[in-house]
C-alpha positions as CSV (number, residue, x, y, z in Angstrom):
1,M,54.7,54.7,41.7
2,N,54.0,55.4,45.1
3,I,55.9,54.8,48.0
4,P,54.7,53.1,51.6
5,I,54.7,56.7,53.9
6,K,56.5,54.2,56.4
7,Q,59.2,52.5,54.0
8,F,59.8,56.3,52.7
9,L,60.9,57.2,56.6
10,I,63.1,54.4,57.0
11,T,64.6,55.3,54.0
12,A,65.2,59.3,54.6
13,V,66.4,58.3,58.7
14,V,69.3,55.7,56.8
15,L,70.2,58.8,54.1
16,L,70.1,61.1,56.8
17,V,72.4,58.9,59.3
18,S,74.5,58.1,56.2
19,F,75.2,61.8,55.6
20,A,75.8,62.9,59.3
21,T,78.3,59.8,59.7
22,I,80.4,61.0,56.3
23,K,80.3,64.9,57.7
24,V,81.9,63.7,61.3
25,F,84.4,61.1,60.0
26,T,85.7,64.3,57.1
27,A,85.7,66.8,60.2
28,S,87.3,64.6,62.8
29,T,89.8,63.6,60.0
30,F,90.6,66.9,58.9
31,E,90.9,68.2,62.3
32,G,93.2,65.2,63.8
33,K,95.5,66.8,61.0
34,E,95.0,69.9,61.7
35,K,95.9,69.5,65.2
36,E,99.4,67.2,64.3
37,Q,100.0,69.8,62.0
38,F,99.9,72.6,65.0
39,K,101.1,70.6,67.6
40,S,104.0,70.0,64.8
41,N,104.6,73.9,64.8
42,F,104.3,74.7,68.5
43,H,107.1,72.0,69.1
44,N,109.6,73.4,66.1
45,N,108.3,77.3,66.6
46,Y,108.1,77.6,70.2
47,K,111.3,76.7,72.9
48,I,111.2,77.5,76.4
49,F,115.2,77.5,77.7
50,A,116.6,77.0,81.3
51,L,118.5,80.1,81.5
52,S,122.7,79.5,83.1
53,L,123.2,81.1,85.8
54,P,126.9,83.3,85.7
55,S,129.6,82.0,88.1
56,E,129.7,85.4,90.2
57,I,127.8,87.9,91.0
58,D,127.9,90.7,93.5
59,F,125.6,93.0,95.1
60,A,127.2,96.7,95.6
61,D,130.9,95.0,95.5
62,E,129.8,92.3,98.1
63,K,129.5,88.2,96.3
64,A,126.4,86.6,96.8
65,P,127.4,83.0,97.4
66,L,126.4,80.8,94.7
67,N,127.6,77.9,95.6
68,L,124.8,77.5,98.5
69,I,122.2,75.5,97.4
70,D,119.6,77.8,98.7
71,V,121.3,80.8,96.9
72,K,121.9,79.1,93.8
73,E,117.7,78.1,93.7
74,K,116.1,81.7,94.2
75,M,118.9,83.3,92.3
76,D,117.8,81.1,89.6
77,R,114.1,81.8,90.4
78,E,114.4,85.5,90.0
79,L,116.2,85.2,86.5
80,L,113.7,82.8,85.2
81,V,110.5,84.7,86.4
82,N,112.8,88.3,85.2
83,T,113.4,86.7,82.3
84,Y,110.2,85.3,81.0
85,W,107.7,87.8,82.3
86,Q,109.2,89.5,79.0
87,S,106.5,93.0,78.4
88,Q,107.4,94.1,82.7
89,T,111.1,93.5,81.8
90,L,111.1,95.2,78.5
91,L,109.0,98.2,80.0
92,L,111.3,98.1,82.8
93,L,114.7,98.7,80.4
94,K,113.1,101.1,78.4
95,R,112.7,103.0,81.4
96,S,115.5,102.8,82.7
97,Y,117.7,104.7,79.5
98,R,115.3,107.6,81.1
99,Y,116.5,107.8,84.8
100,F,119.1,105.8,85.7
101,P,121.1,108.7,84.7
102,I,119.4,110.9,87.0
103,I,119.5,108.5,89.9
104,E,122.8,107.2,89.3
105,K,124.4,110.7,89.3
106,I,123.0,111.2,92.9
107,L,124.0,107.7,93.9
108,K,127.3,109.1,93.5
109,E,127.2,112.3,95.0
110,E,125.8,110.7,98.4
111,G,128.8,108.1,98.1
112,V,126.3,105.5,98.1
113,P,127.2,102.2,95.1
114,E,125.6,102.3,91.5
115,D,124.0,98.8,92.1
116,F,121.1,100.9,94.7
117,K,119.6,102.2,90.9
118,F,118.3,98.5,90.7
119,L,116.7,98.5,94.2
120,A,114.1,101.9,92.9
121,L,113.7,99.8,89.6
122,M,112.9,96.8,91.4
123,E,110.6,98.5,94.2
124,S,108.2,100.6,91.5
125,G,108.9,99.7,88.4
126,L,110.7,103.7,88.0
127,T,106.6,104.4,88.5
128,N,105.3,107.1,91.2
129,V,103.2,104.0,92.3
130,V,101.5,103.7,95.7
131,S,101.7,100.4,97.5
132,P,97.9,99.4,99.9
133,A,100.4,100.7,102.9
134,G,100.8,104.3,101.6
135,A,104.6,103.5,100.9
136,T,105.2,106.3,97.4
137,G,106.8,107.3,94.8
138,F,110.2,105.5,92.9
139,W,112.1,104.6,96.4
140,Q,108.2,103.9,97.9
141,L,108.7,106.0,101.1
142,M,106.9,106.0,104.1
143,K,105.1,109.6,105.2
144,D,107.2,109.3,108.4
145,A,110.4,107.9,106.8
146,A,110.5,110.6,104.0
147,R,109.7,112.9,107.1
148,E,112.5,112.3,108.9
149,R,114.8,112.7,105.7
150,G,113.5,116.2,105.4
151,L,110.7,115.8,102.1
152,E,107.6,117.7,102.9
153,V,104.7,115.5,102.6
154,N,100.9,116.9,103.0
155,S,98.4,117.3,100.4
156,K,99.8,120.0,98.3
157,V,103.1,118.9,98.3
158,D,104.5,115.6,98.0
159,E,108.4,114.9,97.6
160,R,108.2,111.4,97.4
161,Y,107.0,111.8,94.3
162,H,110.0,114.2,93.0
163,L,112.5,111.7,91.8
164,E,115.9,114.0,92.9
165,K,114.8,114.9,96.4
166,S,113.0,111.4,97.2
167,T,116.9,109.7,95.8
168,R,118.6,111.7,98.7
169,A,115.9,110.7,101.0
170,A,116.3,107.3,100.1
171,C,120.4,107.5,100.3
172,A,120.4,109.2,103.8
173,Y,118.5,105.7,104.8
174,L,120.9,103.8,103.3
175,K,123.7,104.8,104.8
176,E,122.2,104.8,108.2
177,A,121.8,101.3,107.5
178,K,124.9,100.8,106.0
179,E,126.6,101.8,109.7
180,R,124.5,100.1,111.6
181,F,124.3,96.5,109.8
182,G,128.1,96.7,108.4
183,S,127.1,95.8,104.7
184,W,125.3,97.0,101.7
185,T,123.6,94.1,101.2
186,L,121.7,94.3,104.7
187,A,121.1,98.0,104.2
188,A,118.9,96.5,101.2
189,A,117.5,94.3,103.1
190,S,116.7,96.5,105.6
191,Y,115.0,98.8,103.1
192,N,112.3,96.1,102.6
193,M,111.4,95.1,106.0
194,G,112.5,98.2,107.8
195,M,116.2,98.1,110.2
196,A,114.0,97.1,113.6
197,G,112.8,94.0,111.8
198,L,116.5,93.0,110.1
199,A,118.4,93.6,113.6
200,N,115.8,91.8,115.5
201,Q,116.2,88.6,113.0
202,L,120.1,89.3,113.0
203,E,119.8,88.5,116.9
204,R,117.5,86.1,117.2
205,Q,118.7,83.7,114.5
206,K,122.2,84.5,115.5
207,A,123.5,85.7,111.8
208,T,126.4,87.9,110.9
209,N,124.6,87.8,106.9
210,Y,121.7,88.2,104.5
211,Y,122.4,85.0,102.9
212,D,122.1,83.1,106.4
213,L,118.8,84.4,107.0
214,V,115.8,82.7,107.4
215,L,113.2,86.0,106.1
216,N,109.7,86.2,104.9
217,E,108.6,85.5,101.5
218,E,109.2,88.7,100.6
219,T,112.2,89.8,102.2
220,S,114.1,86.7,101.1
221,R,113.4,87.4,97.6
222,Y,114.6,90.9,97.5
223,V,118.0,91.2,97.1
224,F,117.7,87.9,93.9
225,R,115.1,90.4,92.4
226,I,117.4,93.1,92.6
227,L,120.6,91.1,91.1
228,A,118.5,89.6,88.6
229,A,117.6,92.9,86.9
230,K,120.8,93.8,87.3
231,L,122.1,91.2,85.1
232,I,119.6,91.0,82.6
233,L,119.3,94.8,82.4
234,T,123.1,95.2,82.3
235,N,123.0,92.3,79.5
236,P,119.3,92.5,78.4
237,K,120.3,90.4,74.3
238,D,121.8,87.9,76.5
239,Y,118.5,87.0,77.5
240,G,116.5,87.8,74.0
241,F,115.5,91.5,75.2
242,I,116.3,93.3,71.4
243,Y,115.5,97.1,70.7
244,R,116.5,100.0,69.1
245,D,117.9,103.4,70.2
246,E,114.7,104.8,69.4
247,D,112.5,102.3,71.3
248,L,114.6,103.4,74.5
249,Y,112.5,106.3,76.9
250,G,114.8,109.6,76.3
251,P,115.4,112.1,78.8
252,L,113.0,114.6,79.7
253,R,115.2,118.0,79.1
254,H,113.5,121.1,81.0
255,K,115.0,124.1,82.2
256,E,113.8,125.3,86.1
257,I,112.0,127.9,87.4
258,E,112.2,129.3,91.0
259,V,109.0,130.3,92.7
260,S,108.5,132.2,96.6
261,S,105.0,132.9,96.7
262,T,101.7,131.0,96.5
263,V,101.2,129.9,92.8
264,E,97.0,130.9,92.8
265,N,95.6,128.4,89.8
266,L,98.7,125.8,88.4
267,A,96.9,125.9,85.5
268,D,96.8,129.3,84.8
269,F,101.1,129.2,85.9
270,A,101.5,126.7,83.6
271,F,99.8,128.6,80.7
272,G,101.6,131.2,81.3
273,N,104.8,129.4,80.9
274,G,103.9,128.4,77.5
275,I,102.7,124.9,78.7
276,N,99.2,123.1,79.6
277,Y,98.9,121.7,83.2
278,K,99.3,118.3,82.1
279,T,102.6,119.3,81.3
280,L,103.4,120.6,84.4
281,K,102.2,117.9,86.4
282,Y,104.2,115.3,84.0
283,L,106.9,116.5,84.9
284,N,106.2,117.5,88.4
285,P,103.9,114.9,89.9
286,W,104.9,116.4,93.5
287,L,102.2,119.2,93.2
288,R,99.6,117.3,94.8
289,D,96.8,119.4,94.4
290,N,95.7,122.6,91.4
291,Y,97.8,125.7,93.8
292,L,100.9,125.7,95.9
293,P,99.9,127.7,98.7
294,N,103.2,129.0,100.1
295,T,102.9,131.0,103.2
296,S,106.3,130.7,104.1
297,S,108.0,132.1,101.2
298,K,109.7,128.6,100.7
299,T,111.9,128.5,97.4
300,Y,110.3,125.9,95.2
301,V,112.1,124.8,91.8
302,I,109.5,123.8,88.9
303,H,110.6,122.2,85.7
304,I,109.0,123.4,82.7
305,P,110.2,121.5,79.5
306,S,112.1,122.7,77.2
307,E,112.2,123.1,73.3
308,P,111.8,120.5,71.6
309,L,110.4,118.5,74.5
310,S,107.2,120.9,75.2
311,A,106.3,120.5,71.5
312,V,105.8,117.2,72.4
313,L,103.6,117.5,75.2
314,V,101.3,119.8,74.7
315,H,98.6,118.5,72.4
316,D,95.9,122.0,71.6
317,K,99.4,124.4,70.9
318,A,96.4,127.0,70.0
319,Q,95.0,127.5,73.7
320,V,98.4,128.0,74.9
321,A,99.1,130.7,72.7
322,N,95.9,131.8,72.9
323,F,96.4,131.9,77.7
324,A,99.7,134.0,76.4
325,R,98.5,136.7,74.2
326,S,95.4,137.2,76.5
327,S,97.7,137.2,79.5
328,K,100.4,139.4,78.2
329,E,97.2,142.0,77.2
330,G,96.4,141.9,80.8
331,I,99.8,142.6,82.1
332,N,99.9,146.5,79.8
333,E,96.8,147.1,81.1
334,S,97.5,146.4,84.6
335,G,100.8,146.9,85.3
336,E,101.6,143.4,87.3
337,G,103.2,140.5,85.9
338,N,103.5,137.1,87.0
339,T,105.1,137.2,90.5
340,S,106.2,133.1,90.4
341,E,109.8,133.6,88.8
């Protein structure tokens, strides 16, 4: 039987529309159920909790007045930010296990409260960062401030990258600030905005303490960020940070070599001491070039990894062994040794 073309086309269009309607209805019904299931799972499994503030907290034995509305809210803000920025705070926790013992020892020797280790933590994240203004190292020291406190800063040697020396320089600053302002909390604030800037604000506002000052955004948050770090890192599990001992970054065990002459090539120096250039720079980031000029015969102390650390820092151990062997043969022929020890 012949079906007229017009009737055939009408029938085909109707069938196509019906099929499309069924498909859309089925898909939308499925998507609706899937969305509801997803929404239910989200609400059942994902929870964001408000945090309880401690009844009291202190910085360097100086209590923060949490009874003041603005102080309480600033503390709440920083505690929330650092608790829920989980990746960053977990990294801080891991690094603190490696570097806090070094910093704590020097703070104690210098007579600076241990809480200032959290200042270094918040300044740099315990990494050798450089700020847009040029502040450098764990303690974010500017060139002039570093030099005024005995650090060498130039294109070849920058002791702002030297953890022990920069910590002592920071201690010198903090003790000066404490002497000037009368409190460790104000000393910490001055570390962020400078002694002159803080002194101007104290005089302008006729204030006597940090918590009564109106300051720029960064400095007004500064001490509270330090306090939040102290709370979380002192009691990490209370804030949901769960880890194993092996997750923490271990200490970098090393021996010390004194150098009192120019080192023409730090890669050769590294290989001569059983490591490579990368490892030398990893433990001595204050060495800023590939050689160490020393016309004044100044004594530098260079860290060389001890076993088993060296074994897990050098990848191409054959390269190191080959250099040591060829170097030894060269010494036997010339009668000259490495003069850098």
